DSSP file (Angstrom, degrees, kcal/mol; ACC not computed):
  #  RESIDUE AA STRUCTURE BP1 BP2  ACC     N-H-->O    O-->H-N    N-H-->O    O-->H-N    TCO  KAPPA ALPHA  PHI   PSI    X-CA   Y-CA   Z-CA
    1    1 A X     >        0   0    0      0, 0.0     4,-1.8     0, 0.0     5,-0.2   0.000 360.0 360.0 360.0 -40.8  109.0   85.4  101.3
    2    2 A X  H  >  +     0   0    0      1,-0.2     4,-2.2     2,-0.2     5,-0.1   0.859 360.0  52.7 -57.5 -39.7  107.5   83.3  104.0
    3    3 A X  H  > S+     0   0    0      2,-0.2     4,-2.8     1,-0.2    -1,-0.2   0.880 106.5  53.4 -65.1 -38.3  106.0   86.4  105.7
    4    4 A X  H  > S+     0   0    0      2,-0.2     4,-2.2     1,-0.2    -2,-0.2   0.887 109.3  48.7 -64.4 -38.0  104.4   87.4  102.4
    5    5 A X  H  X S+     0   0    0     -4,-1.8     4,-2.7     2,-0.2    -2,-0.2   0.911 112.6  48.2 -67.1 -42.9  102.7   84.0  102.1
    6    6 A X  H  X S+     0   0    0     -4,-2.2     4,-2.7     2,-0.2    -2,-0.2   0.917 111.4  48.7 -62.9 -43.8  101.5   84.2  105.7
    7    7 A X  H  X S+     0   0    0     -4,-2.8     4,-2.4     2,-0.2    -2,-0.2   0.919 112.4  49.9 -66.4 -41.1  100.1   87.8  105.2
    8    8 A X  H  X S+     0   0    0     -4,-2.2     4,-2.6     2,-0.2    -2,-0.2   0.929 111.1  49.7 -60.8 -44.7   98.3   86.6  102.0
    9    9 A X  H  X S+     0   0    0     -4,-2.7     4,-2.7     1,-0.2     5,-0.2   0.941 111.1  48.0 -59.6 -46.0   96.9   83.6  103.9
   10   10 A X  H  X S+     0   0    0     -4,-2.7     4,-2.6     1,-0.2    -1,-0.2   0.910 110.9  52.1 -63.5 -38.7   95.7   85.8  106.7
   11   11 A X  H  X S+     0   0    0     -4,-2.4     4,-2.5     2,-0.2    -1,-0.2   0.908 110.5  47.9 -60.5 -43.0   94.1   88.2  104.1
   12   12 A X  H  X S+     0   0    0     -4,-2.6     4,-2.2     2,-0.2    -2,-0.2   0.929 113.2  46.8 -62.6 -46.4   92.3   85.3  102.4
   13   13 A X  H  X S+     0   0    0     -4,-2.7     4,-2.4     1,-0.2    -2,-0.2   0.906 111.9  52.0 -62.6 -41.0   91.0   83.9  105.7
   14   14 A X  H  X S+     0   0    0     -4,-2.6     4,-2.6    -5,-0.2    -2,-0.2   0.921 109.4  49.1 -61.9 -43.5   89.9   87.5  106.7
   15   15 A X  H  X S+     0   0    0     -4,-2.5     4,-2.7     1,-0.2    -1,-0.2   0.897 111.0  49.6 -63.2 -38.2   88.0   88.0  103.5
   16   16 A X  H  X S+     0   0    0     -4,-2.2     4,-2.6     2,-0.2    -1,-0.2   0.903 111.2  49.6 -67.9 -40.2   86.3   84.6  103.9
   17   17 A X  H  X S+     0   0    0     -4,-2.4     4,-2.3     2,-0.2    -2,-0.2   0.906 111.6  49.1 -64.6 -41.4   85.3   85.6  107.5
   18   18 A X  H  X S+     0   0    0     -4,-2.6     4,-2.2     2,-0.2    -2,-0.2   0.936 111.5  49.0 -62.0 -47.6   84.0   89.0  106.2
   19   19 A X  H  X S+     0   0    0     -4,-2.7     4,-1.9     1,-0.2    -2,-0.2   0.926 112.5  47.8 -58.7 -45.3   82.0   87.3  103.5
   20   20 A X  H  X S+     0   0    0     -4,-2.6     4,-2.9     1,-0.2     5,-0.3   0.893 109.8  53.1 -61.6 -39.5   80.5   84.8  106.0
   21   21 A X  H  X S+     0   0    0     -4,-2.3     4,-1.9     1,-0.2     8,-0.3   0.884 108.5  50.4 -62.6 -40.9   79.7   87.6  108.4
   22   22 A X  H  < S+     0   0    0     -4,-2.2    -1,-0.2     1,-0.2    -2,-0.2   0.897 117.5  39.1 -62.3 -41.6   77.8   89.4  105.7
   23   23 A X  H  < S+     0   0    0     -4,-1.9    -2,-0.2    -5,-0.2    -1,-0.2   0.889 128.5  27.5 -74.2 -41.4   75.8   86.4  104.8
   24   24 A X  H  < S+     0   0    0     -4,-2.9     2,-0.5     1,-0.2    -3,-0.2   0.564 110.9  59.2-107.7 -14.6   75.2   84.9  108.2
   25   25 A X    >X  -     0   0    0     -4,-1.9     4,-1.3    -5,-0.3     3,-1.2  -0.800  45.4-177.6-130.5  94.4   75.2   87.7  110.7
   26   26 A X  H 3> S+     0   0    0     -2,-0.5     4,-1.8     1,-0.3     5,-0.1   0.819  87.8  62.0 -57.9 -28.6   72.8   90.6  110.4
   27   27 A X  H 3> S+     0   0    0      1,-0.2     4,-2.2     2,-0.2    -1,-0.3   0.852 100.0  54.8 -62.2 -33.8   74.4   92.2  113.5
   28   28 A X  H <> S+     0   0    0     -3,-1.2     4,-2.6    -7,-0.3    -1,-0.2   0.879 104.2  52.8 -67.3 -39.2   77.6   92.4  111.6
   29   29 A X  H  X S+     0   0    0     -4,-1.3     4,-2.2    -8,-0.3    -2,-0.2   0.889 108.7  50.7 -62.6 -40.4   75.9   94.3  108.7
   30   30 A X  H  X S+     0   0    0     -4,-1.8     4,-2.2     2,-0.2    -2,-0.2   0.916 111.9  48.0 -63.6 -44.0   74.6   96.8  111.3
   31   31 A X  H  X S+     0   0    0     -4,-2.2     4,-2.7     2,-0.2    -2,-0.2   0.886 109.3  52.7 -61.5 -40.3   78.2   97.2  112.6
   32   32 A X  H  X S+     0   0    0     -4,-2.6     4,-2.3     2,-0.2    -2,-0.2   0.903 110.2  48.5 -65.3 -42.1   79.6   97.6  109.1
   33   33 A X  H  X S+     0   0    0     -4,-2.2     4,-2.3     2,-0.2    -2,-0.2   0.902 112.3  48.2 -64.8 -42.3   77.0  100.4  108.5
   34   34 A X  H  X S+     0   0    0     -4,-2.2     4,-2.3     2,-0.2    -2,-0.2   0.892 112.5  48.6 -68.7 -37.0   77.9  102.2  111.7
   35   35 A X  H  X S+     0   0    0     -4,-2.7     4,-2.2     2,-0.2    -2,-0.2   0.904 111.5  50.0 -67.9 -38.3   81.7  101.9  111.0
   36   36 A X  H  X S+     0   0    0     -4,-2.3     4,-2.4     2,-0.2    -2,-0.2   0.904 110.8  49.4 -63.9 -41.1   81.2  103.2  107.5
   37   37 A X  H  X S+     0   0    0     -4,-2.3     4,-1.3     1,-0.2    -2,-0.2   0.915 110.6  50.6 -63.0 -42.2   79.2  106.1  108.9
   38   38 A X  H  < S+     0   0    0     -4,-2.3     4,-0.5     1,-0.2    -2,-0.2   0.885 110.8  48.3 -60.7 -41.0   81.9  106.8  111.5
   39   39 A X  H >< S+     0   0    0     -4,-2.2     3,-1.2     1,-0.2    -1,-0.2   0.910 110.7  51.5 -68.7 -41.4   84.6  106.9  108.8
   40   40 A X  H 3< S+     0   0    0     -4,-2.4    -1,-0.2     1,-0.2    -2,-0.2   0.773 101.7  62.2 -64.1 -25.6   82.5  109.2  106.6
   41   41 A X  T 3< S+     0   0    0     -4,-1.3     2,-0.3    -5,-0.2    -1,-0.2   0.639  75.5 107.9 -78.9 -13.0   82.0  111.6  109.5
   42   42 A X    <   -     0   0    0     -3,-1.2     2,-0.5    -4,-0.5    -3,-0.0  -0.501  48.6-174.2 -67.2 126.9   85.8  112.3  109.8
   43   43 A X        +     0   0    0     -2,-0.3     2,-0.4     4,-0.1    -1,-0.1  -0.843  14.7 156.4-130.5  92.9   86.4  115.8  108.5
   44   44 A X    >>  -     0   0    0     -2,-0.5     3,-1.9     1,-0.0     4,-0.6  -0.890  53.1 -91.1-115.2 148.8   90.0  116.8  108.3
   45   45 A X  T 34 S+     0   0    0     -2,-0.4    -2,-0.0     1,-0.3    -1,-0.0  -0.364 112.3   4.7 -57.4 126.7   91.4  119.5  106.1
   46   46 A X  T 3> S+     0   0    0     -2,-0.1     4,-2.3     1,-0.1    -1,-0.3   0.319  97.3 112.9  83.7  -8.2   92.5  117.9  102.7
   47   47 A X  H <> S+     0   0    0     -3,-1.9     4,-2.9     1,-0.2     5,-0.2   0.937  76.3  48.1 -66.6 -45.5   91.1  114.4  103.6
   48   48 A X  H  X S+     0   0    0     -4,-0.6     4,-2.1     1,-0.2    -1,-0.2   0.909 111.9  48.9 -64.9 -36.7   88.4  114.4  101.0
   49   49 A X  H  > S+     0   0    0      2,-0.2     4,-1.9     1,-0.2    -1,-0.2   0.890 112.0  49.5 -63.3 -41.1   90.7  115.6   98.3
   50   50 A X  H  X S+     0   0    0     -4,-2.3     4,-2.6     2,-0.2    -2,-0.2   0.921 110.6  50.9 -62.6 -43.9   93.2  112.9   99.3
   51   51 A X  H  X S+     0   0    0     -4,-2.9     4,-2.6     1,-0.2    -2,-0.2   0.879 108.3  52.1 -63.5 -37.3   90.4  110.2   99.3
   52   52 A X  H  X S+     0   0    0     -4,-2.1     4,-1.9    -5,-0.2    -1,-0.2   0.905 111.0  46.8 -67.4 -38.8   89.3  111.3   95.8
   53   53 A X  H  X S+     0   0    0     -4,-1.9     4,-1.8     2,-0.2    -2,-0.2   0.932 113.9  49.0 -65.1 -46.1   92.9  111.0   94.5
   54   54 A X  H  X S+     0   0    0     -4,-2.6     4,-1.2     1,-0.2    -2,-0.2   0.907 111.9  47.5 -59.4 -45.2   93.2  107.5   96.2
   55   55 A X  H  < S+     0   0    0     -4,-2.6     3,-0.2     1,-0.2    -1,-0.2   0.880 111.5  50.6 -65.3 -36.9   89.9  106.3   94.8
   56   56 A X  H >< S+     0   0    0     -4,-1.9     3,-1.2     1,-0.2     6,-0.3   0.815 102.0  61.7 -70.4 -29.3   90.7  107.5   91.3
   57   57 A X  H 3< S+     0   0    0     -4,-1.8    -1,-0.2     1,-0.3    -2,-0.2   0.884 105.1  49.3 -59.9 -37.2   94.1  105.7   91.6
   58   58 A X  T 3< S+     0   0    0     -4,-1.2    -1,-0.3    -3,-0.2    -2,-0.2   0.427  87.0 117.9 -87.4   2.9   92.1  102.4   91.9
   59   59 A X  S <> S-     0   0    0     -3,-1.2     4,-1.9    -4,-0.1     5,-0.2  -0.146  80.4-103.3 -61.8 165.6   89.9  103.2   88.9
   60   60 A X  H  > S+     0   0    0      1,-0.2     4,-2.4     2,-0.2     5,-0.2   0.914 114.4  47.9 -63.0 -46.9   90.0  100.8   86.0
   61   61 A X  H  > S+     0   0    0      2,-0.2     4,-3.1     1,-0.2     5,-0.3   0.937 112.4  46.8 -66.2 -51.4   92.2  102.9   83.6
   62   62 A X  H  > S+     0   0    0     -6,-0.3     4,-2.7     1,-0.2    -1,-0.2   0.929 116.1  45.6 -57.6 -42.6   94.9  103.8   86.0
   63   63 A X  H  X S+     0   0    0     -4,-1.9     4,-2.2     2,-0.2    -2,-0.2   0.883 113.7  49.6 -66.2 -38.3   95.2  100.2   87.2
   64   64 A X  H  X S+     0   0    0     -4,-2.4     4,-2.6    -5,-0.2     5,-0.2   0.946 114.0  44.5 -62.2 -49.1   95.2   98.9   83.7
   65   65 A X  H  X S+     0   0    0     -4,-3.1     4,-3.1     1,-0.2     5,-0.3   0.934 113.8  50.2 -64.9 -44.1   97.9  101.3   82.6
   66   66 A X  H  X S+     0   0    0     -4,-2.7     4,-2.3    -5,-0.3     5,-0.2   0.896 112.4  48.5 -61.8 -39.4  100.0  100.6   85.7
   67   67 A X  H  X S+     0   0    0     -4,-2.2     4,-2.3    -5,-0.2    -1,-0.2   0.922 114.0  44.7 -66.7 -44.7   99.7   96.9   85.2
   68   68 A X  H  X S+     0   0    0     -4,-2.6     4,-2.5     2,-0.2    -2,-0.2   0.930 116.1  46.0 -65.7 -47.4  100.7   97.1   81.5
   69   69 A X  H  X S+     0   0    0     -4,-3.1     4,-2.2    -5,-0.2    -2,-0.2   0.915 114.9  46.4 -64.0 -43.2  103.6   99.4   82.1
   70   70 A X  H  X S+     0   0    0     -4,-2.3     4,-2.6    -5,-0.3    -1,-0.2   0.913 114.2  48.0 -62.9 -43.5  104.9   97.5   85.0
   71   71 A X  H  X S+     0   0    0     -4,-2.3     4,-2.6    -5,-0.2    -2,-0.2   0.909 112.0  50.2 -63.7 -41.7  104.6   94.2   83.1
   72   72 A X  H  X S+     0   0    0     -4,-2.5     4,-2.5     2,-0.2    -1,-0.2   0.890 111.3  48.6 -63.9 -39.9  106.3   95.7   80.1
   73   73 A X  H  X S+     0   0    0     -4,-2.2     4,-2.4     2,-0.2    -2,-0.2   0.939 113.0  47.0 -63.5 -47.1  109.1   97.0   82.3
   74   74 A X  H  <>S+     0   0    0     -4,-2.6     5,-2.9     2,-0.2    -2,-0.2   0.899 112.5  50.3 -63.4 -39.3  109.5   93.6   83.9
   75   75 A X  H ><5S+     0   0    0     -4,-2.6     3,-1.5     1,-0.2     5,-0.2   0.923 109.9  50.1 -60.2 -46.6  109.5   91.9   80.5
   76   76 A X  H 3<5S+     0   0    0     -4,-2.5    -1,-0.2     1,-0.3    -2,-0.2   0.882 107.4  54.3 -62.0 -40.2  112.1   94.3   79.2
   77   77 A X  T 3<5S-     0   0    0     -4,-2.4    -1,-0.3    -5,-0.2    -2,-0.2   0.434 123.3-105.4 -76.9   4.0  114.3   93.5   82.2
   78   78 A X  T < 5S+     0   0    0     -3,-1.5     2,-1.0    -4,-0.1     3,-0.3   0.569  84.8 127.6  86.1   8.5  114.1   89.8   81.4
   79   79 A X     >< +     0   0    0     -5,-2.9     4,-2.2    -6,-0.2     5,-0.2  -0.413  22.2 154.6 -92.2  57.1  111.7   89.1   84.3
   80   80 A X  H  >  +     0   0    0     -2,-1.0     4,-2.2     1,-0.2     5,-0.2   0.869  69.2  50.1 -61.8 -42.2  109.2   87.3   82.0
   81   81 A X  H  > S+     0   0    0     -3,-0.3     4,-2.7     1,-0.2    -1,-0.2   0.920 111.0  49.6 -61.1 -43.8  107.7   85.1   84.7
   82   82 A X  H  > S+     0   0    0      2,-0.2     4,-2.2     1,-0.2    -2,-0.2   0.894 110.2  50.6 -60.3 -41.6  107.2   88.1   87.0
   83   83 A X  H  X S+     0   0    0     -4,-2.2     4,-2.1     2,-0.2    -2,-0.2   0.920 113.4  45.4 -61.3 -47.4  105.5   90.1   84.1
   84   84 A X  H  X S+     0   0    0     -4,-2.2     4,-2.8     1,-0.2     5,-0.2   0.880 112.0  52.0 -66.1 -42.0  103.2   87.2   83.4
   85   85 A X  H  X S+     0   0    0     -4,-2.7     4,-2.1    -5,-0.2    -1,-0.2   0.885 109.0  49.8 -64.7 -38.9  102.4   86.7   87.1
   86   86 A X  H  X S+     0   0    0     -4,-2.2     4,-2.4     2,-0.2     5,-0.2   0.938 114.2  44.6 -63.8 -47.9  101.5   90.3   87.6
   87   87 A X  H  X S+     0   0    0     -4,-2.1     4,-2.6     1,-0.2     5,-0.3   0.926 115.5  46.4 -67.2 -43.3   99.2   90.4   84.6
   88   88 A X  H  X S+     0   0    0     -4,-2.8     4,-2.4     2,-0.2     5,-0.5   0.865 111.2  52.1 -67.7 -36.5   97.5   87.1   85.4
   89   89 A X  H  X S+     0   0    0     -4,-2.1     4,-2.0    -5,-0.2     5,-0.3   0.944 114.6  41.7 -63.2 -48.2   97.1   88.0   89.1
   90   90 A X  H  X S+     0   0    0     -4,-2.4     4,-2.0    -5,-0.2     5,-0.2   0.939 120.5  42.7 -67.9 -43.5   95.4   91.4   88.3
   91   91 A X  H  X S+     0   0    0     -4,-2.6     4,-2.2    -5,-0.2    -2,-0.2   0.959 119.6  39.2 -70.3 -49.7   93.3   90.0   85.5
   92   92 A X  H  X S+     0   0    0     -4,-2.4     4,-2.3    -5,-0.3    -3,-0.2   0.902 117.8  49.0 -67.1 -41.1   92.1   86.8   87.1
   93   93 A X  H  X S+     0   0    0     -4,-2.0     4,-1.9    -5,-0.5    -1,-0.2   0.886 111.0  49.9 -68.2 -37.4   91.7   88.3   90.5
   94   94 A X  H  X S+     0   0    0     -4,-2.0     4,-2.2    -5,-0.3    -2,-0.2   0.893 111.6  50.2 -65.7 -39.0   89.6   91.2   89.1
   95   95 A X  H  X S+     0   0    0     -4,-2.2     4,-1.8     1,-0.2    -2,-0.2   0.914 110.7  48.6 -64.0 -41.8   87.5   88.6   87.2
   96   96 A X  H  X S+     0   0    0     -4,-2.3     4,-2.3     1,-0.2    -1,-0.2   0.874 109.3  53.5 -66.7 -35.9   86.9   86.6   90.3
   97   97 A X  H  X S+     0   0    0     -4,-1.9     4,-1.8     1,-0.2    -2,-0.2   0.906 106.9  51.8 -62.5 -42.2   86.0   89.8   92.1
   98   98 A X  H  X S+     0   0    0     -4,-2.2     4,-1.5     1,-0.2    -1,-0.2   0.886 109.8  48.7 -60.4 -40.4   83.4   90.6   89.5
   99   99 A X  H  X S+     0   0    0     -4,-1.8     4,-1.9     1,-0.2    -1,-0.2   0.882 109.0  53.3 -69.6 -36.3   81.9   87.1   89.9
  100  100 A X  H  X S+     0   0    0     -4,-2.3     4,-2.9     2,-0.2     5,-0.3   0.843 102.3  58.7 -68.3 -29.0   81.8   87.6   93.7
  101  101 A X  H  X S+     0   0    0     -4,-1.8     4,-2.7     1,-0.2     5,-0.3   0.929 107.9  46.8 -60.0 -43.9   79.9   90.9   93.3
  102  102 A X  H  < S+     0   0    0     -4,-1.5    -2,-0.2     2,-0.2    -1,-0.2   0.878 113.4  49.3 -66.6 -37.3   77.2   88.8   91.5
  103  103 A X  H  < S+     0   0    0     -4,-1.9    -2,-0.2     1,-0.2    -1,-0.2   0.940 119.6  34.9 -69.8 -46.5   77.3   86.2   94.2
  104  104 A X  H  < S-     0   0    0     -4,-2.9    -2,-0.2    20,-0.3    -1,-0.2   0.812  81.8-167.0 -80.6 -28.9   77.0   88.7   97.1
  105  105 A X     <  +     0   0    0     -4,-2.7     2,-0.6    -5,-0.3    -3,-0.1   0.809  17.5 173.2  46.5  41.0   74.8   91.1   95.4
  106  106 A X        -     0   0    0     18,-0.4    17,-3.5    -5,-0.3    18,-0.5  -0.718  26.8-132.0 -86.2 117.4   75.3   93.7   98.0
  107  107 A X        -     0   0    0     -2,-0.6    15,-0.1    15,-0.2     3,-0.1  -0.240  24.2-106.3 -68.4 154.9   73.8   97.1   97.0
  108  108 A X        -     0   0    0     13,-0.2    -1,-0.1     1,-0.1     3,-0.1  -0.379  44.3 -88.0 -74.6 156.5   75.8  100.2   97.4
  109  109 A X        -     0   0    0      1,-0.1    -1,-0.1    -2,-0.1     5,-0.1  -0.164  64.8 -69.2 -57.7 163.4   75.0  102.7  100.2
  110  110 A X    >   -     0   0    0      1,-0.1     3,-1.9    -3,-0.1     4,-0.4  -0.190  44.3-116.5 -58.4 147.9   72.5  105.4   99.5
  111  111 A X  G >  S+     0   0    0      1,-0.3     3,-1.4     2,-0.2    -1,-0.1   0.773 109.1  69.7 -58.7 -29.5   73.4  108.0   97.0
  112  112 A X  G 3  S+     0   0    0      1,-0.3    -1,-0.3     3,-0.0    -2,-0.1   0.730  96.8  53.6 -66.2 -18.3   73.2  110.8   99.6
  113  113 A X  G <  S+     0   0    0     -3,-1.9    -1,-0.3     2,-0.0     2,-0.2   0.642  87.6 103.5 -84.6 -13.9   76.4  109.4  101.2
  114  114 A X    <   +     0   0    0     -3,-1.4     3,-0.1    -4,-0.4     4,-0.1  -0.448  39.8 176.7 -77.0 137.5   78.4  109.4   98.0
  115  115 A X  S    S+     0   0    0     -2,-0.2     2,-0.3     2,-0.1    -1,-0.1   0.365  74.9  42.9-114.4   1.3   81.0  112.1   97.4
  116  116 A X  S    S-     0   0    0    -61,-0.0     2,-0.1   -64,-0.0    -1,-0.0  -0.916 105.2 -78.2-134.6 161.0   82.1  110.6   94.1
  117  117 A X        -     0   0    0     -2,-0.3     2,-0.3     1,-0.1    -2,-0.1  -0.421  51.0-129.6 -62.0 131.5   80.2  109.1   91.2
  118  118 A X        -     0   0    0     -2,-0.1    -1,-0.1     1,-0.1    -7,-0.0  -0.656  14.4-123.4 -89.1 138.6   79.0  105.6   92.1
  119  119 A X        -     0   0    0     -2,-0.3   -11,-0.1     1,-0.1    -1,-0.1  -0.219  20.9-120.5 -65.5 167.6   79.6  102.7   89.7
  120  120 A X  S    S+     0   0    0      2,-0.0    -1,-0.1   -12,-0.0     2,-0.1   0.440  84.4  90.4 -88.3  -1.1   76.6  100.7   88.5
  121  121 A X  S    S-     0   0    0      1,-0.2   -13,-0.2   -14,-0.0   -23,-0.0  -0.311  88.7 -81.8 -90.1 172.6   77.9   97.4   90.0
  122  122 A X        -     0   0    0    -24,-0.1   -15,-0.2   -15,-0.1    -1,-0.2  -0.232  37.1-123.0 -69.4 166.5   77.4   95.9   93.4
  123  123 A X  S    S+     0   0    0    -17,-3.5     2,-0.5     1,-0.1   -16,-0.1   0.671  70.7 101.3 -91.2 -18.0   79.5   97.1   96.4
  124  124 A X  S    S+     0   0    0    -18,-0.5   -18,-0.4     1,-0.2   -20,-0.3  -0.967  84.5  19.1-127.5 129.5   81.1   94.0   97.7
  125  125 A X  S    S-     0   0    0     -2,-0.5     2,-0.3   -21,-0.1    -1,-0.2   0.593  96.7-123.5 -75.9 150.8   83.8   93.2   97.1
  126  126 A X     >  -     0   0    0      1,-0.2     4,-2.9    -2,-0.1     5,-0.2  -0.444  12.7-153.0 -65.0 121.4   85.0   96.7   96.1
  127  127 A X  H  > S+     0   0    0     -2,-0.3     4,-2.7     2,-0.2     5,-0.2   0.884  97.0  49.8 -62.0 -39.0   86.5   96.4   92.6
  128  128 A X  H  > S+     0   0    0      2,-0.2     4,-2.6     1,-0.2     5,-0.2   0.955 113.9  43.4 -67.1 -50.1   88.8   99.4   93.3
  129  129 A X  H  > S+     0   0    0      2,-0.2     4,-2.3     1,-0.2    -2,-0.2   0.920 116.9  48.4 -59.0 -46.6   90.1   98.0   96.6
  130  130 A X  H  X S+     0   0    0     -4,-2.9     4,-3.1     2,-0.2    -2,-0.2   0.943 112.8  44.9 -61.0 -51.6   90.5   94.5   95.1
  131  131 A X  H  X S+     0   0    0     -4,-2.7     4,-2.7    -5,-0.2     5,-0.3   0.882 112.9  51.5 -67.9 -34.4   92.3   95.6   92.1
  132  132 A X  H  X S+     0   0    0     -4,-2.6     4,-2.3    -5,-0.2     5,-0.4   0.897 112.4  47.4 -62.9 -38.1   94.6   98.0   94.1
  133  133 A X  H  X S+     0   0    0     -4,-2.3     4,-2.1    -5,-0.2     5,-0.4   0.912 113.0  48.6 -67.6 -44.0   95.3   95.0   96.4
  134  134 A X  H  X S+     0   0    0     -4,-3.1     4,-1.5     3,-0.2    -2,-0.2   0.938 119.0  37.2 -64.0 -46.2   96.0   92.7   93.5
  135  135 A X  H  X S+     0   0    0     -4,-2.7     4,-2.8    -5,-0.2    -2,-0.2   0.982 124.6  37.7 -70.5 -56.7   98.3   95.2   91.7
  136  136 A X  H  X S+     0   0    0     -4,-2.3     4,-2.6    -5,-0.3    -3,-0.2   0.861 117.2  51.5 -68.0 -33.1  100.1   96.7   94.7
  137  137 A X  H  X S+     0   0    0     -4,-2.1     4,-2.0    -5,-0.4    -1,-0.2   0.880 113.1  45.3 -68.7 -35.9  100.3   93.5   96.5
  138  138 A X  H  X S+     0   0    0     -4,-1.5     4,-2.9    -5,-0.4     5,-0.2   0.922 112.1  51.9 -67.7 -44.0  101.8   91.7   93.5
  139  139 A X  H  X S+     0   0    0     -4,-2.8     4,-2.5     2,-0.2    -2,-0.2   0.915 110.3  48.5 -60.5 -43.0  104.2   94.6   93.0
  140  140 A X  H  X S+     0   0    0     -4,-2.6     4,-2.5     1,-0.2    -1,-0.2   0.941 112.0  50.2 -64.0 -43.2  105.3   94.4   96.7
  141  141 A X  H  X S+     0   0    0     -4,-2.0     4,-1.8     1,-0.2    -2,-0.2   0.918 112.4  45.6 -56.2 -47.3  105.8   90.7   96.4
  142  142 A X  H  X S+     0   0    0     -4,-2.9     4,-2.4     1,-0.2     5,-0.3   0.847 111.3  53.5 -69.9 -33.1  107.8   91.1   93.2
  143  143 A X  H  X S+     0   0    0     -4,-2.5     4,-2.9    -5,-0.2    -1,-0.2   0.940 109.2  47.8 -63.3 -46.2  109.9   93.9   94.9
  144  144 A X  H  < S+     0   0    0     -4,-2.5    -2,-0.2     1,-0.2    -1,-0.2   0.850 114.3  49.3 -64.5 -31.7  110.7   91.6   97.8
  145  145 A X  H  < S+     0   0    0     -4,-1.8    -1,-0.2    -5,-0.2    -2,-0.2   0.881 125.6  22.9 -73.1 -37.6  111.6   88.9   95.3
  146  146 A X  H  < S+     0   0    0     -4,-2.4     2,-0.5    -5,-0.1    -2,-0.2   0.737  94.6  93.0-108.7 -24.0  113.9   91.0   93.1
  147  147 A X     <  -     0   0    0     -4,-2.9     6,-0.0    -5,-0.3    -4,-0.0  -0.597  45.1-173.3 -78.0 122.8  115.2   94.0   95.1
  148  148 A X        +     0   0    0     -2,-0.5     2,-0.7     1,-0.0    -1,-0.2   0.706  64.3  82.3 -89.9 -20.0  118.5   93.2   96.7
  149  149 A X     >  -     0   0    0      1,-0.2     4,-2.1     2,-0.0     5,-0.2  -0.773  67.3-156.0 -90.5 117.3  118.8   96.5   98.7
  150  150 A X  H  > S+     0   0    0     -2,-0.7     4,-2.9     1,-0.2     5,-0.2   0.879  89.4  54.0 -61.1 -41.9  116.8   96.1  101.9
  151  151 A X  H  > S+     0   0    0      1,-0.2     4,-2.1     2,-0.2    -1,-0.2   0.918 111.7  43.7 -64.3 -45.3  116.2   99.8  102.4
  152  152 A X  H  > S+     0   0    0      2,-0.2     4,-2.5     1,-0.2    -1,-0.2   0.891 113.9  52.3 -64.4 -38.8  114.8  100.3   98.9
  153  153 A X  H  X S+     0   0    0     -4,-2.1     4,-2.8     2,-0.2     5,-0.3   0.949 109.8  48.1 -63.8 -49.6  112.7   97.2   99.3
  154  154 A X  H  X S+     0   0    0     -4,-2.9     4,-2.6     1,-0.2    -1,-0.2   0.927 113.3  47.1 -55.9 -49.2  111.3   98.3  102.6
  155  155 A X  H  X S+     0   0    0     -4,-2.1     4,-1.9     1,-0.2    -1,-0.2   0.902 114.2  46.9 -60.0 -43.6  110.4  101.7  101.3
  156  156 A X  H  X S+     0   0    0     -4,-2.5     4,-2.2     2,-0.2    -2,-0.2   0.913 113.1  47.8 -69.7 -41.3  108.8  100.4   98.2
  157  157 A X  H  X S+     0   0    0     -4,-2.8     4,-2.6     1,-0.2    -1,-0.2   0.898 111.1  51.7 -64.4 -40.4  106.8   97.8  100.0
  158  158 A X  H  X S+     0   0    0     -4,-2.6     4,-2.3    -5,-0.3    -1,-0.2   0.841 108.8  51.2 -64.9 -34.4  105.6  100.4  102.5
  159  159 A X  H  X S+     0   0    0     -4,-1.9     4,-2.2     2,-0.2    -2,-0.2   0.898 109.9  50.1 -66.9 -42.3  104.5  102.6   99.6
  160  160 A X  H  X S+     0   0    0     -4,-2.2     4,-2.4     2,-0.2    -2,-0.2   0.919 111.3  48.3 -58.2 -46.7  102.5   99.7   98.2
  161  161 A X  H  X S+     0   0    0     -4,-2.6     4,-2.7     1,-0.2     5,-0.3   0.923 109.7  52.4 -59.8 -46.7  100.9   99.0  101.5
  162  162 A X  H  X S+     0   0    0     -4,-2.3     4,-2.4     1,-0.2    -1,-0.2   0.877 110.5  48.6 -59.0 -40.4  100.0  102.7  101.9
  163  163 A X  H  X S+     0   0    0     -4,-2.2     4,-2.5     2,-0.2     5,-0.2   0.915 110.3  50.2 -67.1 -41.7   98.4  102.7   98.4
  164  164 A X  H  X S+     0   0    0     -4,-2.4     4,-2.2     2,-0.2    -2,-0.2   0.936 114.9  42.9 -62.1 -47.4   96.4   99.6   99.1
  165  165 A X  H  X S+     0   0    0     -4,-2.7     4,-2.7     1,-0.2     5,-0.3   0.892 113.8  52.4 -67.8 -38.6   95.1  100.9  102.5
  166  166 A X  H  X S+     0   0    0     -4,-2.4     4,-2.1    -5,-0.3    -2,-0.2   0.915 111.0  45.3 -64.9 -41.5   94.4  104.4  101.0
  167  167 A X  H  X S+     0   0    0     -4,-2.5     4,-1.3     2,-0.2    -2,-0.2   0.942 114.2  50.0 -64.9 -43.7   92.4  103.1   98.1
  168  168 A X  H  X S+     0   0    0     -4,-2.2     4,-0.7    -5,-0.2     3,-0.4   0.939 115.3  41.6 -59.9 -49.7   90.4  100.7  100.4
  169  169 A X  H >< S+     0   0    0     -4,-2.7     3,-1.0     1,-0.2    -1,-0.2   0.879 108.5  60.5 -69.4 -34.8   89.5  103.4  102.9
  170  170 A X  H 3< S+     0   0    0     -4,-2.1    -1,-0.2    -5,-0.3    -2,-0.2   0.821  95.9  61.9 -61.2 -30.3   88.8  106.0  100.2
  171  171 A X  H 3<        0   0    0     -4,-1.3    -1,-0.3    -3,-0.4    -2,-0.2   0.808 360.0 360.0 -68.5 -26.3   86.0  103.7   98.9
  172  172 A X    <<        0   0    0     -3,-1.0    -1,-0.3    -4,-0.7    -2,-0.2   0.451 360.0 360.0 -75.1 360.0   84.2  104.1  102.2
């Protein structure tokens, strides 16, 4: 559990550093655009289809359904605190992300770069990536909390981490 708290703390500090860099360092924005361009230039067989699947996994409806079903499962299993924690984390974190979009007001990349339909909201922070992190991160935390079999816990947490990274990279 201590490791999960440390990882979460490092993630929060990293996000704050990223936000500060966007506001205060024009050179970072140029780096960000160059890195995004480099990622978009990768052309491997099946990669675009995989990215489409990953980005749609982070859409509103799949995340809502996954949150509701997981919370219902936890509630049914008597894990009421865990069910409420999951729902509140996803809802409140997503709401905070929406408010941060308004604060940063970072426009999306030009439409010619898009390979998927673009949302009408600002681009930072990514709602898909944030909601994926909130759901799968909470799920990984709850798995570490409740799963007694180390092998299953490691595999499930690795799958959660893979989902978070895949959704985030697919948004680029």
